[in-house]
C-alpha positions as CSV (number, residue, x, y, z in Angstrom):
1,M,94.9,139.3,2.1
2,V,93.6,135.9,2.4
3,T,96.5,133.5,3.8
4,K,96.3,129.9,2.9
5,F,95.1,129.2,6.3
6,G,92.4,131.3,5.3
7,R,91.0,134.7,7.6
8,F,93.1,135.8,10.4
9,T,90.7,136.9,13.4
10,V,91.4,138.4,16.9
11,N,88.3,139.0,18.7
12,G,85.6,139.1,15.6
13,E,88.2,141.5,13.8
14,D,89.7,140.6,11.1
15,M,92.9,140.8,11.1
16,T,94.3,139.3,7.5
17,G,95.1,142.6,6.3
18,K,97.0,143.9,9.0
19,L,99.0,141.0,8.8
20,A,101.7,142.1,5.9
21,S,101.2,145.9,7.6
22,Q,102.4,145.4,11.5
23,K,104.5,142.6,13.3
24,R,102.1,141.0,15.9
25,V,102.6,141.3,19.6
26,F,102.6,139.0,22.4
27,H,100.9,140.2,25.7
28,N,102.0,139.2,28.2
29,N,99.0,138.4,29.9
30,D,96.3,135.6,30.3
31,D,94.8,136.5,26.8
32,C,97.5,135.5,24.8
33,P,96.3,132.0,23.1
34,I,100.4,131.0,22.8
35,R,100.8,132.4,26.4
36,N,98.1,130.8,28.5
37,V,97.2,127.8,26.0
38,V,100.4,126.5,23.9
39,A,102.9,127.2,26.5
40,Q,101.2,124.7,29.3
41,I,101.4,121.7,26.5
42,G,104.4,122.6,25.3
43,D,106.3,121.5,28.6
44,R,109.1,118.4,28.8
45,W,106.1,115.9,29.3
46,S,103.0,117.0,29.1
47,I,102.3,115.7,25.4
48,L,103.9,112.6,26.1
49,V,101.3,112.0,29.2
50,L,98.8,113.1,27.0
51,F,99.8,110.6,24.1
52,S,100.5,107.9,26.4
53,L,96.1,107.9,26.9
54,V,95.3,108.2,23.3
55,D,94.6,104.4,22.8
56,E,92.7,104.1,26.5
57,P,92.8,105.4,30.3
58,D,95.7,104.7,32.0
59,R,96.9,104.0,35.9
60,F,99.6,106.6,36.6
61,N,101.9,103.4,37.4
62,S,101.3,102.4,34.0
63,I,101.8,105.6,32.9
64,K,104.9,106.2,34.0
65,R,106.4,102.6,33.5
66,R,105.5,104.0,29.4
67,V,106.6,107.6,30.0
68,E,110.9,107.1,30.7
69,G,112.4,109.1,32.6
70,I,109.7,110.8,34.2
71,S,109.6,111.6,38.3
72,Q,107.0,110.1,40.7
73,K,106.6,113.5,41.4
74,M,106.5,115.3,37.9
75,L,104.2,112.6,36.4
76,T,101.7,114.0,39.5
77,Q,102.3,117.6,38.3
78,T,101.9,116.7,34.8
79,L,98.4,115.2,35.1
80,R,97.1,117.6,37.3
81,D,97.8,120.3,35.0
82,V,96.6,118.6,32.1
83,E,93.4,117.8,34.5
84,R,93.2,121.2,34.7
85,E,93.4,122.5,31.5
86,G,90.6,120.0,31.1
87,Y,92.4,117.6,28.4
88,V,91.9,114.5,30.9
89,S,89.9,113.5,33.3
90,R,90.8,111.5,36.7
91,T,88.3,109.6,37.9
92,V,88.6,107.3,41.5
93,Y,86.8,104.2,41.7
94,P,85.7,103.5,44.9
95,E,87.5,99.8,45.9
96,V,90.1,98.6,48.6
97,P,92.9,99.6,47.5
98,A,90.7,103.0,45.0
99,R,91.6,102.5,41.6
100,V,92.4,106.0,39.4
101,E,92.2,106.1,36.2
102,Y,93.4,108.9,33.6
103,A,91.9,109.7,30.2
104,L,91.3,111.8,27.9
105,T,88.5,114.2,28.1
106,D,86.6,115.1,24.6
107,L,88.9,118.0,24.5
108,G,91.8,116.1,25.2
109,R,91.2,113.9,21.7
110,E,90.5,117.4,20.3
111,L,93.9,118.6,21.4
112,I,95.9,115.5,20.2
113,K,94.6,116.1,16.3
114,P,97.3,119.1,15.1
115,L,99.6,117.7,18.4
116,Y,99.6,114.2,16.4
117,G,100.6,116.7,13.2
118,L,103.5,118.4,15.1
119,V,104.4,114.5,16.7
120,S,104.6,113.4,12.9
121,W,106.9,116.2,11.8
122,A,109.1,116.0,14.6
123,D,109.6,111.9,13.6
124,Q,110.0,112.8,10.0
125,N,112.7,115.8,10.8
126,H,114.8,114.4,14.2
127,T,117.4,113.5,12.1
128,T,118.0,116.4,10.3
129,I,117.4,118.8,13.5
130,K,120.6,116.5,15.4
131,S,122.3,117.3,12.1
132,C,121.9,121.3,13.2
133,R,122.3,121.3,16.1
134,D,125.4,119.2,16.1
135,A,127.2,121.7,13.3
136,Y,125.9,124.4,15.2
137,D,127.6,122.8,18.7
138,R,131.3,122.8,16.4
139,A,130.8,125.9,15.2
140,N,129.8,127.4,18.7
141,A,132.1,125.6,20.6
């Protein structure tokens, strides 16, 4: 069986036919790409911070102003996390006072492409999702 996404492989093994016969197990370890990669960018702030750097490199306070609601502590931690993952680079310029800029790396720019699809989908379906939440909350109040 070939899915509409093509063949599905894990560690070089073709798993496409196995998808229909068994349910996938999501292991609780570093080998699970969902836990290891997707969960990192799926936090409250990472996608917003990454999208704030799409057009050009930027400085900390400018990012903080544009990502409304993020605290200084949380922005610091989020920037460290996305830098650690390789999505963002941090450049310190030898000036007085020191100037620090954050920019998307090639890996970060590559990540933005599929994230844009998710963000577009969220924008298109936001009203429907809010209605579903409201209906659920009324029914379960």
